[in-house]
N, C-alpha and C positions, 0 to 999 in steps of 0.2 A: 366668558364665563368667570364668575368669581368663586374662589375657594376660601373656606373659612376653617382654620384649625382652632378648635374649641378646647383650650388647655385648662383643665381643672384637676389639679393634683396637689397633694401636700399633706394628706392625713397622716401617712406613715412618718414623713419627715418631721412633722411638728411634734410627734410623740417620741422622737429619737433624739436623745441628748447629744449625739455625735453630730447632728446637723447644725451647722453654723450658717449665718447669713452669707458668709464668704463662699463656703462650698456649695450652698444651694444656688447662689448666683452663677457660680462657675458651671455647675451641672446644667442649669437651665439655659445659660448662654451657649453651652455646647450643643444642646438640642436645637436651639434657634439657628445656630451656625450650620448645622447639618441640614435643616429644612431649607435654608437659603442655598446651600451648596447643591442640593439635588433638585432645586427648582420648585419646591413646594411653596416657599415664600418668595414672591416676586410681585411686580406690579399687578394689582387687582386681586392678589391673594394675601390674606392677612392671618395673623394669629391673635386671638384674644386670650389674655391671661386673666383668669378669674381668681380672686382671692379665695383660697380654700385651705383650711387647716383642719385639724381634729378638734372639734368643738369641746369634746370631753377629755382633752389631753390633760395629763397630770404632771407633766414635766416642766411647765412654765416656758416651753420652747417655741410657742406659737409665732412670736414675732420674728424669729429667725427664718420663718417661711413667709409670713405675711408681708414683711417689709420688702424683701426682694420681689415678690409678686407685684407689689405696687410700684416699685422703682424701675423695673425692667422695660415696660412699654416705652417705645420711642415715638408713638403717635403716627407712625407710617405703616411699616410692615408688622409691627408688634404693638398691639393696642390694649388699653385697660379694659377689662371685662367687668363683670358684676362682682360684688362682694358677697359671695355665697355664704360666708360665715355669719351674715346677718339673719339667716334663717334659724330660728331657735329650735331646740330639741322639741319643745311643745309639751303640753299636758299629756302625761302618760306616754311619752315618746311618739306623739302624733305625727311629727314631721321627720324625725330621725330615729329609726328603730333601735339603733345601738348607740345613740348619742353622736353619731357621725354620718352614717349613710342614710339616704333619704327613703322615706316611705313614699307611697304614691302621692300623698298630699304634699310632702316635702318636695317631690320632683315637680309638681305643678307650681309651687312657689318659686322654685329655681327657674323654671321656664319663664315665669312672669318677670323675673329679674333680668334674664338674658334677652328676652324678646325685643324690647325697644333698642337695645344696643346693636343687635344683629340686624334688625330692620333698618336702622339708621345707616349702617354700612352698606347694606344691599341697595338702598335707595340713593344714598348720597356719596358713597365711596369712602 
């Protein structure tokens, strides 16, 4: 049986000026190491890191979260996921009700981005 950890986090960190790429990488690497230590991440079990930040952030800090999310996947146990940030807020917040979190329509768009990535892993490993 395959297990998938679907990692999508970063909204708070991208709006927090104290978050640097260095401390975001260290924190996420700590989580990955713990998942490996307890056996969540092992052969046939993977973690997908989706690029996710706060779309409406005002601090200019987004890349301190996005860059590590793109750099950390190793292609084996930790893999690149979808770029969730490509889903726009939409007309009258149609996709993101508060500029960050998804409406039902936004969640459907997110599923559409993730589906082929997850299907590929399930089918091909």
